[in-house]
C-alpha positions, 0 to 999 in steps of 0.5 A, a space after each residue: 886717721 884713727 882706728 876708732 871702735 863704736 859700740 852700740 852702733 844701731 843705737 840712735 846716737 852711736 850710729 850717727 857717730 859712726 857714720 860721721 866719723 866714717 868720713 875721715 876715721 877708720 871706722 868699726 862698729 859693733 852691735 848685735 845687728 839683728 837688723 840686716 839693713 842697719 848693718 848694711 846702711 853703715 857698710 855703705 857708708 864705710 863703717 866696718 861692722 862686726 857682729 857681737 853681743 856685748 853681754 856675751 861673746 866679744 871674740 870677733 871684736 878686732 884688738 887694734 882700736 886706738 880710741 873706744 867710743 863706748 855708746 852700748 846700752 841696755 834699757 832691760 828691766 832684769 838686772 843681770 842684763 843690764 849690768 852685763 851691758 852697761 858695767 861688765 862688758 866694758 871691762 871685757 872689752 878694754 881687756 881685749 884692746 892693748 892699743 887703746 889711747 883713748 876712751 869716751 864712755 857714755 854715760 847719762 844725766 839719769 845717774 844723778 839723784 832726783 832733783 829740780 835743781 840744776 845738777 853739777 859733776 859733783 852732785 849726788 847720784 841716785 836712782 831718779 829712773 826707778 818708776 820708769 826703768 828700775 835697773 837704768 840709773 843704777 847700772 849706768 852708775 856702776 858703768 861709770 865706776 868700771 870706766 873709772 877703774 879702767 882709767 887708773 888700772 891701764 892709765 888709760 886717759 878716759 871721758 865720762 860724758 853724762 849725756 843729757 837729751 840728744 835729738 835730730 833727724 834720727 829722732 831722740 827724745 822730742 820726737 817720742 813726744 812728736 808721735 802722740 801729737 801726730 796721733 791726736 793723743 796727750 803727751 805724758 810729761 813728769 809731774 814736775 813743771 816745768 820739765 827741763 832738760 838739756 838737749 843736744 841736736 846730733 850735730 853738735 854732738 858729733 861736733 864735740 867728740 873731739 874735745 871730749 877726747 882731748 879732755 880725757 885723762 888719768 883719773 877720768 874727766 867726768 863732764 856733762 854733755 848737753 847744750 848750755 841753755 836748757 829747754 822745757 819739754 813744754 815749749 818744745 811740744 808746743 813747738 812741735 805741734 805748731 810744726 805739724 799743725 796739731 793742738 797739744 794736750 799734755 797730761 802728766 805722770 809720775 812715771 815719765 821720764 824725770 827732768 834732767 837739768 845740768 850744769 855744762 860749765 865744765 863742757 864750755 870751758 873746753 870751748 863748746 858752743 852749741 850751733 844748732 838752735 832747739 827750734 831750727 833743730 825741731 824743725 829739721 827733725 820734723 821735715 826729715 822724719 814726717 815731710 808729709 806732716 810738716 806745715 812749717 
């Protein structure tokens, strides 16, 4: 059993990770926990919760973690706040953890320069989210630089995983498209057609964590994290409409999230295979989150 520290534990992804890992590991979750019920749900499943602000004070964080899973993220439009959470805080946190053996830093496919081509790990980085979230891509790139520095300076085996489009029973990107469908409103997609993304169901995401940690190295391993087959938002919106018995209307905007189609051959070389087919994942999500709207 390992002592695992999970940051950003009230987020959709990190919350699922903390809950699942607590079944077999000693898990500490840190977040601001502004919603007490979020803390209570995690604690009921055996997760030790510590209130801490990644951008301010980490004094309450226990110093005995062996594995760090960094999912903390800021979507703030304020540059100081975004850089503090998405980059600087990781350095301060690792400084507090002398027993660390491995680290997984969750980055984003949003670090790539805007392109309609598939992105490999060595492709150009850039500000693909400038119109929608002006601080996001740049601060996430800065976070990768910090993670690479820590790997080298501490001799800390590290994996930087550029997460694609997670979803599941706790929501995710497709769920945000389901909301306007249920409301009888248009779904806004980017002007690029088709809008291709590499989905990854939360079950597959959790199952892939051991192989990501096994791949940790010095210098840091960088890889894309998503399913091998890209899916278009147009297709999953059509499927969501079918599942709830609603017509789907799509409108286009350059301010919508840009597509993110990534090459995951480095991940599949580690043994990753998606177990949840995307239509099945959508069905589970709708049936779990909106049982009264689900028509099958």
